[in-house]
N, C-alpha and C positions, 0 to 999 in steps of 0.2 A: 504494500500500500504506500503510495507516494505521499510523503508529508507535505502539508500545505505550506506554502511560502509565508513567512511572517508579513503582516501588513506593513506597508511603507511607513517610515517614520514621519510624523507630522512636520510640515514646513515650519522653520523658526518664525516666531513673531517678528514683524518688522520693528526696527529700532524706533523708539519714540523720538520725536523732534526735541531738540534741546529746549529746556524751559527758559533759559536766559540767553540774551544776545551778547555780543562782544563787549558791551558797556556794563554788563552786569544787571541789565534790566530784564524783567519778565517779558517774554514775548507776547505781542498782541495777537488776538485772533485775526485771521485774514480779512473777515468782513468789517472789522473795526478800523482797518487801515485805508478804507475808501476815502479819498480826498484828504488824507492826513495832513499834508502840507498846507492845504487851504484852511483847514479848521484848527490845526494845532501848531502850525509853523514848523520850522526845522531847527530851532535853536537848541544848542546843546545845554546840558545842565550847568548851572553856575556853582562854583565851589564855595564862594563867599556870598552871603546874603547881601552884602553891601553893593554887589554888582547889579542887583535888581533896582537900584536907584537910578540906573542909566535910563534916560528919557526914551531911548529907542526900544526899551523893553516894557514901556507903559503906554496906556492910552486913556483918554477921558471919555467914558460912556456918555456923559452929558452933552458932549459936542458931536455925537453921532446919532444916527437914526435909532439905534437900539435904546439909547437913553430916553428919547422922546416917546417911543412906543411903550417902554416900560412904565413911564409916568402915566400915559393914557390908560394903560391896563390897570394900574393901581387905583386910579380915580374911578374907573368904570366898576371895578370890583367893590370899592368902598361904598359908592352911592347906588350901585345896582342899576346903572343906566349906561347906555352907549356913550362914548365920547368921540370927538373928531378933532382933526388938526389939518391945516392947509400946508401941505408940503411943497417943495420946490416944483413938483411936476403935477400936483393935483391933490385932492382931498383924500385923507385916510380916515376911516371910521373903525373904531376899536370897540368891540362888544365883549367884555369879560364875562357877561352873564351867559353867553352862548358859545364862548371860545371861538369867535369868528372875527376876521379882519377883512374889511372891504377897501380895496384900493381903486380909485377912479382913474387908473392909468394902467399901462401894460406891465407884465412880469419883468420885461427887460428894463423898463424904467425903474422899477423897484430895485432890481439888482444893482443898477448904477448908483443908487443912493447909499448902498450899504458900506462900501469900502472907504468912503471919503468923509471928512468932517463936513457938517452942515454950515453953509455961509451964515444962516440966520436960524436960530432955534424957534420953531413955531410953537404957539401957545395951544394948550389943550383946552377944549371947551366941551361941556356936557350937553347932550341932547335932552330935551324933555321927552317923555315917553311918546307923546303925541307927534312931536316932530319926527322922531325916528320911525314911528308907525307909518307916517305919510311918505317917508323916503324909502322904506325898506324894500318895497316891491321893485322900485327902480334900481336899487343897488344890487339886488339879487339877479336882475336881468343883465345889467350893463357893467358892473364892477368886477374886478378880479377878487374872488372870494377864496380865502384860505383859512386853515386852522390857525388861530392866534398863537397857541403854544408852540406850534411848529415854526412860525415866522420869527417869534422872539428867540427861540433856541438857535435857529440857523443864523439869524442876524448877529447874535452875540458871538457865535463861533467865528464867523467870517470877519467881523470887525476886529476881534481881539487877536486872532491868528497866533495864539500861544502867549500873548502878552498879558500882563496884569493891569487892572484898573489903577489909576493914580490913587494914592492914599491907602491902598490895601497893604497891610502888614502881613507878610507870608508866615510869620511866626504865631499869629493869633489863631487860637483854636476855633474852628468853624464846625457847624452841624447842619444837617438837612432837616428842614421842618417836616417834610414828608417825602416819600419816594416818588421820583419823577416817572412818568409813563414812558419807559425806555423801549416799549414795544412799538411806539408810534413816533419817537424822536430819534434823530441820528445818534447812534451809539458810538461815542468816541472811544479810543482805546482805554480799556480797564474801567469803563464807566460804572459797571456793576460793582466792582470791588471798591471803588472810591465811594459810591453811594452807600454801600454796606458799612464802611468804616465811619462815615459821617453820620449815619443814622444810629449806629449803636454806641460809638465811643466819642467821636469828634477828634479832630487833629488839625494842626497847622498845615499850611499848604506844602512847605518843604518837608515837614515831618511825615506827611502823607506819602510823598514820593519815596522817602527813605524806608518807611514801614512796609509799603507794598512793593518796594524795589521796582519802581517804574519811573519813566522819564518825567521830569518836572513839567514839561510842556503839556503832557496829557492831563496832569492834575489841574493846571491853569485853564485848559480848555473846558474841562467839565465845570470848574468853578464859575467861569464866565457865563456858561449856558444856564446853570442853575441859578445864578444871581439874576439873570434877566427874567426868570420866572418867579422871582421873589421866594426862592426855596432856601436861601442861605440865612443862617442865624448864628450869632455868637452866644446865644442864651442856652447854655447847657441844661438849665432847669426846665425849659420848655420841652426839650427832647426827653428828659427823664420822666416828665409828666405823661408824655405820649407813650413811653415805654411801659409805664405802670398800667395804662389803660389796656395794653395788649399783653400783659404778663402771663395771661392764661393761654395765649397763642404760642405755645412752645415751638410748633412747627415753623412759624414765621421767623422767630428769633434764631432757630437752628439754621434755617436757610441763609439768613443774613450773615451769621458768623461763618457759615460754610463758604460764602463767596470770598471772604478775606484770604482764604488759602488756595483759591483757584489760580 
């Protein structure tokens, strides 16, 4: 009786990709690197925090469209009415109650406003409910309509391009007021891990880069985007109160801490 040949040995598992790059940073996921230079810049890490005083590494949101849109968003949310402003190429209507923005000009004209400082900062004005009701049908038919959170997030990333806002101390501990909707917003490199750290513990910007072993520009990009949506706070007590409300949700906290090690 002829003995059966032994089954072939299984093929060796392919070697896993290196976790760290040549600079000692954790590697980003491929989908996170889309338009990285556009949203995060290409600046190398600074060794000394004093280097961040360089004006080329800072920008003033108040002098750009992102600052104007954020102000309009905050006013709309506070008073629960749409707001509007007359920009250089036409009117912009911001409705924080429905998360929509109406631009009475083209997408190309909107893009042209993002990267350069505004010559004159437009004033934000609130619509009365009746005024907006009378105008809404026309806006929905003729204006460029987009999700407000998306426009704020994208505009902040493109304007900052890895720079920090003027006056921001990178050593100050920051927290997230709540988790951003990263399934609908552009996910910059390591956004989930940064969000998990700032939601559970809080950290300074440079401390975040060191703790997570990621590039500083990736931390700065996420900070700018979250800042535009008013998600950043320096009030740790606020975060701890929110955590106490969810203390029974062990699964959520476990997932948050799990992201820190991915």
